[in-house]
DOPA-912658 format. One record per residue (C-alpha): residue in three letters; x, y, z; residue number from 1; chain. Coordinates in steps of 0.25 Angstrom, whole numbers, plus 5000, padded with zeros to 4 digits. Layout:
<recs>
(ala,(X,Y,Z),NUM,A)
...
</recs>
This chain:
<recs>
(unk,(5655,6332,6144),1,A)
(unk,(5658,6317,6141),2,A)
(unk,(5646,6308,6138),3,A)
(unk,(5648,6293,6141),4,A)
(unk,(5635,6290,6135),5,A)
(unk,(5636,6278,6125),6,A)
(unk,(5626,6273,6115),7,A)
(unk,(5627,6258,6112),8,A)
(unk,(5618,6254,6100),9,A)
(unk,(5608,6264,6105),10,A)
(unk,(5609,6261,6120),11,A)
(unk,(5613,6272,6128),12,A)
(unk,(5624,6270,6139),13,A)
(unk,(5627,6281,6149),14,A)
(unk,(5642,6276,6147),15,A)
(unk,(5649,6265,6140),16,A)
(unk,(5652,6256,6152),17,A)
(unk,(5645,6243,6154),18,A)
(unk,(5646,6232,6164),19,A)
(unk,(5649,6219,6156),20,A)
(unk,(5641,6207,6157),21,A)
(unk,(5644,6196,6167),22,A)
(unk,(5652,6206,6176),23,A)
(unk,(5641,6214,6183),24,A)
(unk,(5630,6204,6184),25,A)
(unk,(5617,6212,6183),26,A)
(unk,(5623,6225,6190),27,A)
(unk,(5618,6223,6204),28,A)
(unk,(5631,6221,6211),29,A)
(unk,(5638,6232,6203),30,A)
(unk,(5627,6241,6206),31,A)
(unk,(5630,6240,6221),32,A)
(unk,(5644,6245,6219),33,A)
(unk,(5641,6256,6209),34,A)
(unk,(5630,6262,6201),35,A)
(unk,(5630,6254,6188),36,A)
(unk,(5620,6264,6182),37,A)
(unk,(5633,6272,6180),38,A)
(unk,(5637,6262,6169),39,A)
(unk,(5633,6262,6155),40,A)
(unk,(5627,6248,6155),41,A)
(unk,(5628,6234,6161),42,A)
(unk,(5628,6220,6154),43,A)
(unk,(5621,6209,6162),44,A)
(unk,(5627,6195,6165),45,A)
(unk,(5626,6186,6153),46,A)
(unk,(5612,6180,6154),47,A)
(unk,(5608,6166,6149),48,A)
(unk,(5594,6159,6148),49,A)
(unk,(5597,6150,6159),50,A)
(unk,(5602,6155,6173),51,A)
(unk,(5617,6151,6174),52,A)
(unk,(5626,6149,6186),53,A)
(unk,(5638,6151,6178),54,A)
(unk,(5651,6142,6177),55,A)
(unk,(5657,6134,6188),56,A)
(unk,(5671,6135,6194),57,A)
(unk,(5679,6148,6193),58,A)
(unk,(5672,6159,6187),59,A)
(unk,(5682,6171,6188),60,A)
(unk,(5698,6170,6186),61,A)
(unk,(5707,6182,6187),62,A)
(unk,(5717,6183,6176),63,A)
(unk,(5728,6193,6173),64,A)
(unk,(5721,6206,6169),65,A)
(unk,(5707,6199,6168),66,A)
(unk,(5698,6188,6173),67,A)
(unk,(5692,6176,6168),68,A)
(unk,(5678,6172,6170),69,A)
(unk,(5669,6160,6168),70,A)
(unk,(5656,6164,6175),71,A)
(unk,(5647,6156,6165),72,A)
(unk,(5636,6166,6163),73,A)
(unk,(5630,6165,6177),74,A)
(unk,(5617,6172,6176),75,A)
(unk,(5602,6172,6180),76,A)
(unk,(5597,6169,6166),77,A)
(unk,(5590,6179,6157),78,A)
(unk,(5577,6177,6164),79,A)
(unk,(5584,6179,6178),80,A)
(unk,(5590,6192,6173),81,A)
(unk,(5577,6197,6168),82,A)
(unk,(5570,6194,6181),83,A)
(unk,(5580,6198,6191),84,A)
(unk,(5590,6208,6184),85,A)
(unk,(5585,6215,6172),86,A)
(unk,(5576,6225,6180),87,A)
(unk,(5588,6229,6189),88,A)
(unk,(5597,6232,6177),89,A)
(unk,(5586,6240,6170),90,A)
(unk,(5584,6248,6182),91,A)
(unk,(5598,6254,6180),92,A)
(unk,(5602,6265,6171),93,A)
(unk,(5611,6257,6163),94,A)
(unk,(5611,6250,6150),95,A)
(unk,(5606,6235,6152),96,A)
(unk,(5614,6225,6144),97,A)
(unk,(5609,6211,6145),98,A)
(unk,(5619,6200,6142),99,A)
(unk,(5614,6187,6136),100,A)
(unk,(5621,6174,6134),101,A)
(unk,(5617,6160,6129),102,A)
(unk,(5621,6146,6125),103,A)
(unk,(5614,6146,6112),104,A)
(unk,(5606,6155,6103),105,A)
(unk,(5593,6151,6109),106,A)
(unk,(5599,6155,6123),107,A)
(unk,(5602,6169,6117),108,A)
(unk,(5588,6170,6110),109,A)
(unk,(5580,6166,6123),110,A)
(unk,(5588,6176,6131),111,A)
(unk,(5586,6187,6121),112,A)
(unk,(5571,6184,6121),113,A)
(unk,(5570,6184,6136),114,A)
(unk,(5577,6198,6136),115,A)
(unk,(5571,6204,6124),116,A)
(unk,(5559,6211,6130),117,A)
(unk,(5566,6215,6142),118,A)
(unk,(5572,6229,6145),119,A)
(unk,(5587,6230,6143),120,A)
(unk,(5596,6237,6134),121,A)
(unk,(5606,6228,6127),122,A)
(unk,(5607,6213,6125),123,A)
(unk,(5621,6209,6126),124,A)
(unk,(5622,6195,6119),125,A)
(unk,(5634,6187,6125),126,A)
(unk,(5638,6178,6114),127,A)
(unk,(5653,6177,6119),128,A)
(unk,(5653,6172,6134),129,A)
(unk,(5665,6162,6135),130,A)
(unk,(5661,6156,6148),131,A)
(unk,(5650,6146,6144),132,A)
(unk,(5653,6133,6138),133,A)
(unk,(5644,6134,6126),134,A)
(unk,(5637,6145,6118),135,A)
(unk,(5644,6158,6121),136,A)
(unk,(5657,6156,6115),137,A)
(unk,(5653,6151,6102),138,A)
(unk,(5642,6162,6100),139,A)
(unk,(5653,6172,6102),140,A)
(unk,(5664,6167,6094),141,A)
(unk,(5658,6162,6081),142,A)
(unk,(5652,6174,6072),143,A)
(unk,(5642,6165,6066),144,A)
(unk,(5636,6160,6079),145,A)
(unk,(5636,6174,6085),146,A)
(unk,(5629,6180,6073),147,A)
(unk,(5618,6169,6074),148,A)
(unk,(5616,6173,6089),149,A)
(unk,(5615,6188,6086),150,A)
(unk,(5606,6186,6074),151,A)
(unk,(5597,6178,6082),152,A)
(unk,(5597,6187,6094),153,A)
(unk,(5596,6200,6086),154,A)
(unk,(5582,6195,6082),155,A)
(unk,(5577,6193,6096),156,A)
(unk,(5584,6205,6103),157,A)
(unk,(5577,6218,6103),158,A)
(unk,(5587,6224,6112),159,A)
(unk,(5601,6229,6108),160,A)
(unk,(5610,6217,6106),161,A)
(unk,(5624,6217,6109),162,A)
(unk,(5633,6205,6107),163,A)
(unk,(5644,6202,6117),164,A)
(unk,(5656,6196,6109),165,A)
(unk,(5667,6186,6113),166,A)
(unk,(5681,6189,6110),167,A)
(unk,(5683,6175,6106),168,A)
(unk,(5675,6177,6094),169,A)
(unk,(5681,6172,6081),170,A)
(unk,(5681,6186,6075),171,A)
(unk,(5675,6196,6084),172,A)
(unk,(5675,6207,6073),173,A)
(unk,(5667,6198,6063),174,A)
(unk,(5658,6193,6074),175,A)
(unk,(5655,6208,6078),176,A)
(unk,(5652,6212,6064),177,A)
(unk,(5643,6200,6062),178,A)
(unk,(5635,6202,6075),179,A)
(unk,(5633,6217,6071),180,A)
(unk,(5627,6211,6058),181,A)
(unk,(5618,6203,6066),182,A)
(unk,(5612,6215,6073),183,A)
(unk,(5620,6216,6086),184,A)
(unk,(5618,6230,6092),185,A)
(unk,(5632,6230,6098),186,A)
(unk,(5643,6221,6103),187,A)
(unk,(5650,6219,6116),188,A)
(unk,(5664,6213,6116),189,A)
(unk,(5672,6207,6121),190,A)
(unk,(5668,6196,6131),191,A)
(unk,(5678,6188,6139),192,A)
(unk,(5690,6180,6132),193,A)
(unk,(5690,6165,6133),194,A)
(unk,(5702,6162,6143),195,A)
(unk,(5708,6151,6151),196,A)
(unk,(5713,6150,6165),197,A)
(unk,(5720,6137,6171),198,A)
(unk,(5723,6134,6185),199,A)
(unk,(5737,6128,6185),200,A)
(unk,(5735,6121,6199),201,A)
(unk,(5722,6113,6195),202,A)
(unk,(5727,6113,6180),203,A)
(unk,(5713,6116,6176),204,A)
(unk,(5706,6128,6170),205,A)
(unk,(5701,6138,6180),206,A)
(unk,(5687,6139,6174),207,A)
(unk,(5678,6127,6173),208,A)
(unk,(5674,6131,6159),209,A)
(unk,(5689,6131,6156),210,A)
(unk,(5689,6145,6148),211,A)
(unk,(5684,6158,6154),212,A)
(unk,(5682,6172,6150),213,A)
(unk,(5693,6182,6151),214,A)
(unk,(5690,6197,6154),215,A)
(unk,(5697,6209,6160),216,A)
(unk,(5709,6218,6155),217,A)
(unk,(5716,6207,6149),218,A)
(unk,(5706,6206,6137),219,A)
(unk,(5705,6221,6135),220,A)
(unk,(5715,6223,6124),221,A)
(unk,(5709,6212,6116),222,A)
(unk,(5694,6215,6119),223,A)
(unk,(5697,6230,6115),224,A)
(unk,(5703,6225,6102),225,A)
(unk,(5691,6217,6099),226,A)
(unk,(5681,6229,6102),227,A)
(unk,(5689,6238,6093),228,A)
(unk,(5689,6228,6082),229,A)
(unk,(5674,6226,6083),230,A)
(unk,(5670,6241,6085),231,A)
(unk,(5677,6243,6072),232,A)
(unk,(5670,6232,6065),233,A)
(unk,(5655,6235,6069),234,A)
(unk,(5646,6246,6070),235,A)
(unk,(5638,6242,6082),236,A)
(unk,(5643,6246,6096),237,A)
(unk,(5652,6238,6105),238,A)
(unk,(5653,6236,6120),239,A)
(unk,(5668,6234,6123),240,A)
(unk,(5672,6224,6134),241,A)
(unk,(5685,6218,6139),242,A)
(unk,(5694,6222,6150),243,A)
(unk,(5689,6236,6152),244,A)
(unk,(5693,6240,6166),245,A)
(unk,(5696,6255,6165),246,A)
(unk,(5690,6267,6158),247,A)
(unk,(5702,6267,6149),248,A)
(unk,(5699,6253,6144),249,A)
(unk,(5684,6258,6141),250,A)
(unk,(5690,6270,6133),251,A)
(unk,(5698,6260,6125),252,A)
(unk,(5686,6252,6121),253,A)
(unk,(5678,6264,6117),254,A)
(unk,(5690,6269,6109),255,A)
(unk,(5689,6255,6102),256,A)
(unk,(5675,6257,6099),257,A)
(unk,(5667,6251,6110),258,A)
(unk,(5654,6259,6113),259,A)
(unk,(5652,6253,6127),260,A)
(unk,(5662,6245,6136),261,A)
(unk,(5659,6234,6146),262,A)
(unk,(5666,6232,6160),263,A)
(unk,(5667,6218,6165),264,A)
(unk,(5679,6212,6173),265,A)
(unk,(5684,6226,6178),266,A)
(unk,(5671,6227,6186),267,A)
(unk,(5676,6215,6194),268,A)
(unk,(5688,6223,6199),269,A)
(unk,(5680,6236,6201),270,A)
(unk,(5665,6235,6200),271,A)
(unk,(5663,6250,6197),272,A)
(unk,(5675,6251,6187),273,A)
(unk,(5664,6254,6176),274,A)
(unk,(5662,6268,6183),275,A)
(unk,(5677,6270,6183),276,A)
(unk,(5677,6267,6168),277,A)
(unk,(5665,6277,6166),278,A)
(unk,(5672,6288,6173),279,A)
(unk,(5685,6285,6166),280,A)
(unk,(5678,6286,6152),281,A)
(unk,(5671,6299,6156),282,A)
(unk,(5684,6305,6161),283,A)
(unk,(5691,6301,6148),284,A)
(unk,(5681,6307,6140),285,A)
(unk,(5682,6320,6148),286,A)
(unk,(5697,6320,6147),287,A)
(unk,(5697,6318,6132),288,A)
(unk,(5685,6327,6129),289,A)
(unk,(5676,6316,6124),290,A)
(unk,(5661,6319,6124),291,A)
(unk,(5657,6305,6120),292,A)
(unk,(5663,6291,6119),293,A)
(unk,(5658,6291,6104),294,A)
(unk,(5670,6300,6101),295,A)
(unk,(5680,6290,6105),296,A)
(unk,(5673,6277,6102),297,A)
(unk,(5680,6268,6092),298,A)
(unk,(5691,6278,6088),299,A)
(unk,(5702,6267,6089),300,A)
</recs>
């Protein structure tokens, strides 16, 4: 028998497939289409201290082999999430990952403190979002600043602490090693790549914020390379993210060292694609007589 059960920093996932933050809201809509309890986990929309309506103008733009987004962290606030969403997610048989963002270290501290006595499994600290005009980009690209954030939050967070990393970091391997040293329990990488789209008819950028985040199959080879490099450099587990659309993609990330994987853009094409990926991983394991994913994780 093949066992898809995966342990991430002491947290048991029934399988390694997780819905990525910002792509599944808080699970209500997806749960109307398929039973999301068949998944390993779900990461919430990025939460901020104050409620955000998100960015103005175009928010989604299709590109060859991917999409660009400039959502702007639209969310109901940390307190709104606690009041209206947390109980629903906790009622599900699924690992509950709460994604927290902020414009300052004080924001991260306030959010962590509000969440700290609440029931959930993992705090995913988003220091990498490229879609806001201040805060996120600098936190995720500068090792010294990222260390300060994680060092501060580690003292305030009693949950498992996973840091979501930007592919735009000055040195993602050195950053990862530094955050492990500051007490991170795991890493998730990568977030979207900063990108630009131009409307040649208006001769202006497509997005009001000029730059937006690129995701989808176009980024997979680069994201996979970064996951491989980081997994070789740290001893804490990694959630692999970036362009995963098929079970074959998921297996590549696991071979590169990822403990779990997150599905984002692919869900916009086929909302229940995660179930296809789980089934494909299971069949691959049966075909190759693999009893546990630990047998193949990080063999590259």
